[in-house]
N, C-alpha and C positions, 0 to 999 in steps of 0.2 A: 504494500500500500504506500502511496505517495500522496502528500498533501500539496495542492496547487492553490495559490491565491489569485483571485481575479484582479486584473489590472484596472478594472472599472470600479470607481468608488463614489461617483456622483451621478446626478440625474434623477428624474422622478422615479419613485418607488415602483410604479406599475411596470416599468421596463424590466428591471432585474427580477421582480417577482414573476412576471409573465414568462421570462426566459427559464425560470426554475420550474414552473408549474403548468404552463400551457401545453396542451396536446399537440398543437401545431404552432410553429414559430416561423416568422418571416426572416430570411437571411439572404444576403447577396452572395450568390455562388456562380462562378463561371461568368461573371460580368452581368448577371441578370438577377432580378429579385425572385426568389423561390420561397415556397411554403413547405417546410420540412415537417412531415407527420412523424411523431414519435410513437413507436409501437414496440413495447408496451408504453402506455402513457405514464408520465411522472406521477409519483405518489407523495402526498404530504404526510410526513411522519410525526412532526411536532410543530406546535405553534399556530398562531392565527394570522394569516396574511393581512387581514384588515388592520389589526393592531400594529403590526410591524410597518405597514405602509404609512399609517398615520404618524408614527414616530419618525420614520425617515424623512417624510415630507415636511415635518415640523422643524427639522434641523436647519440652521442658517449657516453652518460651517461649509467649507469647500468639500471636505470629505464627509459624506453622509452615511456610508455603509461600508462594511467589509464582507466579502463573500469568499468562502473557501470550499474546495472540493476534495473529498477523500476518494481518490481514484484507486480502485482495487484491481489487481491482476485477475485474469480469468480463473486461476486456480485458487485464489484467496477465498472466494465466496461462491458456493454452488448456487447458481441463479434459481434453479428449480426448488431447492431447499428453502431459499429465501422467500420465494413466492408462496410456498406452503407454510411459511412462518415456523420453520424448524426452530425449536427452543434454543439450541446451542448457537445457531447462526444469528438469531435475534439477540441473544445475550451478548455476543461478541460485538455486534454493531452498536448496541446500546452502550456498552462500556466505552467504545471508541468515541461516541458522541458525548457522553457524560464527561470523559476526561478532556475532550476538546474544550468543552464549556468551562471547565475548571481552569484549564491552561489559558484560555483567552481572557478570562476575568480573574486573574490570580489575585487573591486577597479581597476582591470586591464582594461586599456582603450581598446576599441574595436579593433583598428588596431594592438594591441600587443597580442591579443588572438590567439592561434593556431586554425587551422581548426578542425572541429569535424564531426562525422557522427552519425546519430540516426537511429536505425532500430527497427523492431518489431519481436517478435516471438509469433505465435498463436498456434503452433502445440502442446503446452503443455496444451491446453484446456482453457486457459485464456490469458490475454494480458500481455506481457513483453516488456518493452521499454528499449533498450540497448543504452548506450551513451559511445562513445569512443573518447578520446582526447589524443594527444601527450603530454608527460610530459615536457612542455616547455612554455615559453612566448617569444615573439619576441622583442628583445632589440635593439634600434637604435644605429648605429655607427656614428663616425664623417664623414664617407663617404656617409651618408644618405642612408644607407642600414640597414636591420634588420637581426640580427642573433639570433638563438635560445639559450635560457639559461634555465637551469633546473628549473622546477616548479612542485610541487606536489599538486593537488587539495584536497587531503585528507592525510596530514601528520599524523604520529602516535602520536598525541598530544591530551590531554583532551579538549583543546579549539576547535580543529577540530571536535571531536566527538560531542561536544555540538552544534556546528554549524550545522552539518548534522542531528542531532536529532531534532533541531528546524525546519529544512527544512521539514523533514517528518511530524512533527506535524502540520506545517502550511498548507501543501497541504491536509493532511487527514482531518484536521478540516474545511478547506474551502469547500471541496467537499463531505464530509461525507463518505470518503473511510475508509476501515477497519483499525482501529488503532491497531498496533501490541502490544502496551503497555497498552491497555485497560485491566483492570483486568478480564473483561468478555471474552476477546479474547485470553488469554494466552494459548499456546499450552501445552499439557500434557508433551511432550518431545521435546526438541529443541537442535539441534547440530549446529556446525559451518555452516555458509551459504553455503560455497562451498561443504560441505559434504551433506547438505540437497539437493542441486541441483543434486549431483551425485546419491544419493539414489533415488530421483524422476525419473531421467533418467533411472536408472536401472529397476525401477518398470515398466516404460513404455516399455522398451525393453523386459522384461520377458512377459508382457501381449501380446505384438505383436508376440513374438515367440510361445507362447502357442496357440494363434489363428491360426498361420500358420501351426503348427505341430500337432494340434488336429485332431478331426474327422470331422471338418467342422462346427460343432455346438458349439464347445467350452465346451461341457459337459464332455468329456473324454480327457483332454489335455495330451500331452506327457510330462513327467517330466524332459526331458533332458535340456530344457532351465534353469530351476531352479538349476540343478546340476552344472552349470557353476559358481554359487556363490562361490564355493570353491576356485576359482582363484581371487576373489575380495579382495580389501583392507579390512583388519579386521575391520577398523573403520566404513566402509560402512555397513558391515554385523551386527555390534553391534548396530548401529543406527537403522537399519531396524528392528532388533529383539526387541529392546526396544520399538519402536513405535508399533509394533505388540502386545506386551504384554500390552501396555497401552490401545490399542483398544479392547483387550480381556476382559477388566473389572478391571484391577488393580486399586486400590483406594488409595494406599500409596506408599512411597518410598521403604519400606521394601518388599511389595508385588512385586514391580517392580524389585528389585535386586534379590529376590528369584526366580522369573521367568527367569531372565537373567543368573542365575548361570550355567546351562548346556552349554549355548553358550560360556560363559567365559572359562569354563573348556576345551571345544573343541578347542578353539583358543589359549589357554595358556595365557589368560589375567586375571587380577584381579581388584578388587576395590581398587584403590591406595589412594584415599582421599575422605572424605565425608565432605561437607560444609553445611552451613545452607540453601543455595539456589541452590546447585548443587552437583554433585559428579563426580569424575575423574576416568576413567578406563585407565589401562596401561598394557603392556606386563609383564609377570612374570620375564623374564630374563633382561628386560630393554634394549634390543638391537633389533632394533635401538631405540634411546630415543624418542619414540612417545607416545602420550597420547590422550585421548578423554574426553573432559568435556561436560557434558550434563546438560542443564537447562530445566526449564519448571515447570508447576504446580506440577507434580508428582515427580519431582526431588528435591523438597524442603523438609526440615525436617518435617514440619507440614503443608501439603497442606490444605488450607481452601477455600471454595467457595467464590467468590467475593461478597462483601457486597455493598449495594446501596451507602453507604457513600464513599467507595473507587472509585466506578464508577463516582460519582458526582465530586469527587476531581480530577479525571482524566479529566473530561470535562472542569474544570476550568483551568487545565494546558494547554489543547489544545487552550483555548481562549487567553492565553498569548503568543502563539507560534509566531505570527507575530512580536511582540515587541522583543521577545527573539532572533528571527532570525535577525532582524535589528541591534540589539546590537552586536551580534556575527559577523555579516557581517562587521560592522564598525571596529571591532577589527582586523579582518583578513585583511581588506583593509589597515589599518594603518601598519600592519606588512609588507604587500607587498610594501607599499610606502617606508618603511625604507630599504627593501632589494633591490628594483629595481629602485628606484628613481621616480621623478615626470614625466619623459617622458614615463613611463610604467604604473604607478599606481597613482590613485587619490582617495581621501576619500570624498564621498558624504554624508555629515552629515544628509541629509534629506532622505536617502534611506529608502524605505518602500515597503515591498513585496506585500501589499494589491492591489495596482493598477495592478501589473503583474497578480495576481490571478484573478482579475476581467476581465481585457482585455489584454491578452498577446500580445506582439509585433508580427508583421507579420513574419512568419518563413523565415529564410534566406535559400533559396534553392540553391543547386549546379547548375552550368551552365547546366550540363547534364539534371537534373531533370526539370529545368525551360524550356529548349528547348523541352523536351519530352511533357510537358504539353501544351506549345504553339503549337507544331506540332499537337497534338491530337485535340486541339480546331480548328485549321485551317482545318485539314482533315475532321472533322465533318461538318464544314461549307461548304467545297468543295463538300462533298457527298450530302448535302442538295441541294446545287445549281445545281449539276449535275442531281439529281433526277428531279427537276423542269424543267430543260432544256430538259431532255429526254421526259418528258410528253408533253411539248410544241412541240418538234420536231415530236413526234408521231402524235399529233393532226393535225399539219400542213401538214404532209405527207398524212394523211387520208383524209383531206379536198381537197388537191390537186388532189387526185386520184378519186374524185367524190363521196366522202363519204356522203356529205349532199344531193346530187342529188339522191343517192340510197335510203336514208331515206325518201325523199319526195315521190319517186315513190312507196315505200312500203306502206306509209300511203294512197296514192291515190288508190292503188289496194285494200287496206282494206276498204276504203270508198265505193268502187264500189261492194263490195261483197253482194249477195242477203241476204234478211232477214233469220235469223235462225229459223227454224220451230221446236218447241218442242211439243211432244205429251204427254199429261198427262191423265192417266186413272182416270175417276171419276165414280165409280160404273160400270155399264155396258156400259157407253158411253165413247167415247174418245173425249177429248176437244183439239182442235188445237190452240196453242198459237203462235202468230206472234210477234217476238222481232225485233223492228226496229234497223237497223244497226247504225243509227245516234241518238239513244235515249241517251240523256245526263242527264236523271233523276237520282237521288241518288239511290244507290244500296239498295236492301231490307236488 
């Protein structure tokens, strides 16, 4: 599992909430506006979108919200078990969500935390858990009211990066989820998280368009969908091209850059900088001043296969994750106490993420979700009672109309029926068998 933070932090709430929860979302793909249908549809796990929207839209700060995605590998969470609400799968996801909330609001007392919503995306073929929070904490006033004050769950500081790295390591180590920092799991090519999501979405769009515009079998697809790539952001095209070259068998950075050279020439880009662990691509004219830094095993100067010693060392790092997370959490809680005061933040010296990972707290559901679940339970019980009542009423009506008397007469008529005569041929003779109507001997 890897956590990805959205680069978008402002704008009206309905946009980000719609992106998280809408069944169909409008996007610009291949140079034209498309409506992407999400199947399965997103699911709201926690929170009330209306309350979160009102809180976000009421903020007057430049940064209004923060949105993070817990992106799971296909082997991390079995989609079918999740959809059936397998208890162990649900327990693990609840623990990851609860620990995320505690990490995001380290030391912030519960009644000072803003509302949040949690949703899932399954249309990508694996589980994604999205978490949206307004960028504020609720500070009390002398009039016994609470007003929002700016708060960033992930400020651009090294201490915050260490905090969230420890969070990832703690949950991955506890549940055996795919560790993105394990030397054996390093991607050959890796770009910025937002660019990775854009490239993946573009791949899904092209695949869907090819299936729609092909001959029905997918063997002779129409090339028009891929032609729309000319309108895409050059960084998306470069990332996709680099990944394609890596999948094609490139074994070194030189081979990767050599294969990428035609695409760079077509786009008017060049290799701007080469580092030991990455390289940077940029436009030749430098206008606008954008660039693309690519990391990964094949982007290093001397890529080497992971050795058992490095993998074992990484396992030891994962084992220290709960303690690292607890220490980083206390540091952030102390900062929050200095910034917001004791009415908003407190430092729990005994904070330990292990109990949360073992038995997460009961999820706090929105009033709407809670009512829906209660109503469903009541309706199921009512349907069961109604079914039993219907059966009882039907039997009562049948008996009142002489149903039992009819059955007794039918059995009496059957008892008075003459014996059944069966003729069985034995050679040239015919034997007559008499079967008594009241014979209660066991059947042959």
